[in-house]
NUTIGU-81151 format. One line per 2 residues: number of its first residue (from 1); for each residue x, y negated, z negated of N, C-alpha, C. Coordinates in pm, 1 decimal, m for minus. Example, Ala and Ser with C-alpha at 12.3 -4.5 7.8 and 13.67 -1.06 7.14 Angstrom:
BEGIN
1> 1319.0/569.0/m780.0/1230.0/450.0/m780.0/1320.0/330.0/m780.0; 1285.0/225.0/m708.0/1367.0/106.0/m714.0/1290.0/m3.0/m787.0
This chain:
BEGIN
1> 84.6/119.1/0.0/0.0/0.0/0.0/88.6/m124.7/0.0; 62.8/m212.3/96.2/140.8/m334.7/107.9/86.7/m439.4/11.2
3> 177.6/m505.6/m56.8/136.7/m610.7/m149.0/236.6/m725.3/m142.6; 183.8/m845.9/m127.9/263.9/m967.4/m134.6/207.9/m1050.3/m249.0
5> 291.7/m1084.3/m344.8/245.4/m1156.1/m462.7/321.1/m1286.9/m476.5; 248.6/m1396.4/m460.1/308.2/m1528.9/m474.6/306.4/m1572.3/m620.9
7> 405.2/m1652.6/m657.0/410.6/m1708.8/m791.7/487.3/m1839.8/m787.1; 477.3/m1914.9/m896.9/552.3/m2039.3/m906.9/471.5/m2165.4/m885.1
9> 345.7/m2150.0/m850.2/262.2/m2267.8/m831.1/232.4/m2337.0/m962.7; 178.1/m2456.7/m952.4/145.1/m2531.3/m1071.8/111.4/m2674.4/m1037.9
11> 101.2/m2754.4/m1142.5/69.1/m2895.3/m1126.3/194.3/m2977.7/m1157.2; 232.7/m3061.8/m1061.5/351.8/m3144.3/m1079.2/323.4/m3286.9/m1034.9
13> 411.5/m3376.8/m1072.5/396.9/m3517.2/m1033.1/463.2/m3542.2/m897.9; 420.3/m3643.1/m827.0/486.2/m3678.8/m700.6/635.2/m3700.3/m721.9
15> 713.6/m3653.9/m625.7/858.0/m3664.9/m632.6/926.2/m3547.3/m699.9; 847.1/m3459.2/m759.0/901.5/m3343.1/m829.2/938.1/m3231.4/m731.2
17> 1000.5/m3129.6/m788.3/1036.5/m3009.4/m712.3/967.8/m2888.3/m772.0; 949.7/m2789.2/m687.8/887.7/m2663.2/m730.0/941.6/m2553.9/m640.1
19> 960.0/m2434.4/m696.8/1007.4/m2322.2/m616.2/906.4/m2209.1/m624.1; 854.0/m2172.7/m509.7/761.3/m2061.8/m500.7/836.1/m1933.0/m468.2
21> 782.7/m1822.3/m517.8/837.5/m1690.4/m487.4/727.3/m1602.1/m430.6; 767.2/m1508.8/m349.0/673.7/m1411.1/m294.5/743.3/m1275.6/m297.1
23> 696.1/m1187.9/m382.5/754.2/m1054.4/m395.6/677.7/m956.1/m309.4; 749.5/m882.3/m227.6/688.1/m787.0/m135.0/712.0/m643.9/m179.3
25> 610.2/m562.0/m161.8/623.3/m419.4/m187.9/540.8/m344.4/m84.7; 577.7/m218.1/m61.3/503.5/m136.7/33.6/546.4/m154.5/177.8
27> 646.8/m238.6/201.2/703.1/m255.2/335.3/854.0/m242.3/327.1; 915.2/m214.6/441.9/1060.7/m219.3/450.7/1096.2/m365.2/473.7
29> 1131.7/m433.3/366.6/1142.7/m578.9/366.5/1233.8/m629.5/478.4; 1344.1/m561.7/501.6/1441.8/m610.8/598.5/1389.8/m605.5/741.7
31> 1280.0/m533.3/764.2/1224.6/m520.9/898.4/1124.6/m630.9/932.7; 1088.8/m713.8/834.1/984.0/m812.1/851.8/1037.3/m954.0/845.1
33> 991.2/m1037.1/937.4/1007.2/m1180.6/921.4/906.9/m1226.5/816.0; 939.0/m1333.5/747.8/853.6/m1381.5/638.5/818.9/m1527.8/661.8
35> 699.7/m1564.6/616.4/658.3/m1702.6/636.4/577.0/m1756.3/519.8; 564.4/m1888.4/518.9/478.9/m1957.6/422.1/379.0/m2044.7/498.0
37> 256.9/m2043.4/450.3/150.5/m2126.7/503.3/81.2/m2192.4/384.9; m0.7/m2292.1/412.8/m81.1/m2351.1/307.0/m218.2/m2387.5/362.4
39> m312.0/m2399.6/270.5/m447.7/m2431.2/312.5/m518.5/m2515.2/208.5; m586.1/m2616.2/258.2/m672.1/m2702.3/177.0/m816.2/m2666.9/210.2
41> m904.0/m2663.1/111.9/m1044.4/m2629.1/141.2/m1100.8/m2714.1/254.1; m1164.6/m2647.6/349.9/m1226.3/m2717.7/461.1/m1133.4/m2743.1/577.6
43> m1005.2/m2705.0/562.2/m909.9/m2726.0/670.8/m849.0/m2593.0/713.3; m788.7/m2593.2/831.4/m724.5/m2472.4/881.0/m594.4/m2446.0/804.4
45> m556.2/m2320.7/803.9/m429.9/m2284.4/741.2/m315.3/m2346.5/821.6; m223.2/m2407.3/751.3/m113.1/m2481.0/813.8/18.2/m2405.7/798.6
47> 91.6/m2395.6/907.8/223.3/m2333.3/904.6/321.8/m2422.9/831.0; 398.9/m2362.8/739.8/499.4/m2437.2/664.4/640.7/m2397.9/703.9
49> 672.2/m2269.9/697.2/808.9/m2226.6/724.3/811.7/m2077.2/753.4; 915.8/m2035.0/823.3/937.0/m1893.5/849.7/1085.6/m1864.1/853.4
51> 1118.5/m1738.8/825.6/1258.4/m1696.2/824.7/1266.7/m1559.0/889.9; 1370.9/m1536.0/966.6/1379.0/m1411.4/1041.3/1425.0/m1295.0/952.9
53> 1434.0/m1179.3/1016.0/1461.1/m1056.3/942.7/1590.3/m1064.8/862.3; 1692.2/m1128.0/922.0/1823.1/m1129.8/858.2/1846.4/m1253.7/772.3
55> 1751.3/m1345.8/775.9/1769.8/m1467.7/699.2/1862.1/m1566.8/764.9; 1890.2/m1548.3/892.5/1985.4/m1635.4/961.6/1918.8/m1747.9/1039.9
57> 1789.4/m1734.6/1060.3/1718.2/m1838.3/1136.0/1593.4/m1879.9/1060.4; 1569.6/m2009.2/1057.2/1451.4/m2062.8/990.8/1383.0/m2163.8/1080.9
59> 1256.9/m2185.3/1056.0/1180.3/m2284.5/1130.3/1080.5/m2346.0/1033.4; 1051.5/m2476.3/1053.1/966.4/m2548.8/960.0/857.9/m2627.8/1032.2
61> 748.0/m2647.2/962.5/645.3/m2736.2/1013.2/690.5/m2880.7/1000.0; 641.5/m2965.2/1085.0/686.5/m3104.5/1088.0/660.9/m3175.8/955.5
63> 554.4/m3139.7/887.5/517.4/m3212.5/765.8/610.7/m3184.8/648.0; 694.2/m3080.4/658.9/779.9/m3044.8/544.6/928.1/m3043.8/579.8
65> 962.3/m3071.5/704.1/1103.5/m3070.4/744.5/1184.5/m3166.4/660.1; 1297.7/m3117.3/612.3/1386.0/m3200.4/531.2/1351.4/m3200.4/383.5
67> 1235.8/m3145.1/347.0/1194.7/m3141.3/206.1/1183.3/m2998.2/152.6; 1142.7/m2906.2/236.8/1122.3/m2767.4/194.8/1230.2/m2678.3/255.4
69> 1265.6/m2572.8/182.3/1363.7/m2476.3/230.1/1314.8/m2335.1/202.6; 1314.1/m2253.8/305.4/1276.2/m2113.2/289.9/1401.9/m2027.8/283.0
71> 1397.9/m1925.0/200.3/1510.5/m1832.8/189.2/1456.7/m1695.0/150.3; 1540.3/m1596.5/161.0/1498.5/m1461.5/125.3/1611.7/m1387.1/56.5
73> 1574.4/m1295.3/m31.7/1670.3/m1213.6/m104.9/1632.6/m1068.6/m79.1; 1712.0/m1001.8/3.9/1680.1/m863.6/40.6/1688.2/m769.7/m79.5
75> 1777.4/m799.2/m172.3/1793.5/m711.8/m289.0/1670.1/m715.4/m379.0; 1596.4/m827.3/m373.8/1478.2/m843.1/m458.3/1348.5/m833.2/m380.0
77> 1358.4/m808.5/m249.7/1238.2/m803.8/m165.4/1151.8/m928.3/m185.6; 1216.8/m1041.5/m189.8/1147.9/m1165.6/m224.2/1184.9/m1277.1/m126.5
79> 1085.4/m1356.1/m92.2/1107.4/m1476.4/m13.4/1071.6/m1595.9/m100.8; 1145.5/m1704.5/m81.5/1127.7/m1822.5/m164.7/1091.5/m1944.5/m79.1
81> 1030.2/m2040.9/m144.5/1007.5/m2169.4/m81.2/1044.2/m2276.9/m183.0; 1158.0/m2341.1/m159.1/1200.4/m2452.6/m243.2/1135.8/m2578.8/m189.4
83> 1060.2/m2646.0/m273.4/987.0/m2765.2/m231.4/1037.8/m2885.0/m310.7; 1092.0/m2981.4/m241.0/1144.8/m3102.3/m303.5/1064.7/m3223.5/m261.1
85> 1074.7/m3329.3/m341.2/1007.4/m3455.2/m309.7/860.2/m3431.3/m276.5; 793.4/m3363.8/m364.0/654.0/m3328.4/m338.6/565.1/m3451.4/m334.6
87> 464.9/m3445.2/m247.4/372.3/m3554.7/m227.3/229.9/m3506.5/m254.9; 140.1/m3597.4/m285.6/0.7/m3554.1/m309.8/m57.3/m3473.4/m193.3
89> m16.5/m3505.2/m72.0/m68.2/m3432.7/43.8/m12.5/m3291.7/56.2; 81.4/m3255.5/m30.7/129.3/m3116.8/m34.9/38.3/m3028.1/m118.9
91> m59.2/m3087.8/m183.9/m153.3/m3010.4/m264.7/m228.5/m2911.9/m177.2; m222.6/m2784.1/m214.5/m285.5/m2679.2/m134.8/m264.4/m2545.0/m203.3
93> m329.7/m2444.1/m151.6/m297.1/m2305.7/m187.0/m191.0/m2258.9/m88.1; m83.2/m2206.7/m140.5/29.3/m2162.5/m58.1/28.0/m2009.8/m47.6
95> 38.0/m1963.4/75.0/35.1/m1819.8/104.3/165.3/m1778.1/171.1; 212.8/m1660.8/136.2/324.0/m1604.8/212.1/270.5/m1493.3/301.7
97> 343.0/m1467.4/409.0/307.5/m1353.9/491.8/431.4/m1281.2/538.4; 409.7/m1158.2/576.1/514.0/m1073.2/633.0/466.3/m1030.6/770.4
99> 549.6/m1048.9/871.3/505.0/m1013.5/1005.4/611.3/m938.6/1083.9; 561.7/m836.6/1147.1/639.3/m754.0/1239.7/537.3/m709.6/1342.3
101> 523.8/m787.1/1451.3/415.5/m761.0/1546.0/398.9/m614.2/1580.1; 275.5/m563.2/1576.1/149.5/m635.5/1559.3/103.2/m648.7/1414.5
103> 185.0/m610.0/1319.1/141.9/m611.5/1178.7/167.2/m747.1/1115.4; 67.1/m794.0/1040.9/79.6/m915.2/961.1/11.2/m889.0/828.0
105> 81.2/m918.9/720.8/25.7/m903.2/586.9/28.9/m1036.6/514.5; m72.4/m1058.2/429.2/m84.5/m1184.9/356.7/m94.7/m1161.8/207.0
107> m40.3/m1255.7/131.7/m63.0/m1258.2/m11.4/m192.9/m1329.7/m43.1; m223.8/m1339.5/m172.3/m349.1/m1402.3/m214.8/m333.5/m1549.9/m246.6
109> m211.4/m1597.7/m247.8/m188.8/m1739.9/m262.2/m159.4/m1786.3/m403.6; m94.7/m1903.5/m410.5/m68.2/m1969.3/m537.6/m97.0/m2118.1/m519.4
111> m163.2/m2177.5/m617.7/m206.5/m2315.9/m605.5/m97.6/m2412.6/m649.0; m73.0/m2510.8/m564.4/17.8/m2620.4/m595.9/m62.4/m2749.9/m595.4
113> m54.7/m2820.9/m705.2/m124.5/m2949.6/m717.3/m22.0/m3057.8/m746.8; m19.9/m3159.5/m662.4/72.5/m3271.3/m679.9/m11.2/m3394.2/m712.0
115> 1.5/m3439.7/m834.7/m83.3/m3550.6/m879.3/m16.9/m3623.7/m994.9; m38.5/m3753.1/m997.2/12.1/m3831.7/m1108.8/m92.9/m3844.2/m1218.9
């Protein structure tokens, strides 16, 4: 059974940093690219970042470039999202996914609230 479990969300003030984690089980982690998305109620899920199988290539959504960093730890079967200089518009539920076409798996999300 595949399971992706996000953690690290919370409520922070603008300008703060937060690091999200996503622990994967039930898959051969090294075979999957990993990604982060976010969603606000009433809006479509937004792409945030992705990292390839080996962790050598990354790609980011325009809204987070220069502020967020995705990384992965093969020994821990975990992908991370370091979020710096958080803004109120970063408030959302953050989801990680694992993809190896045609398979895509999703976690249940972790809430990040940026508010003063």
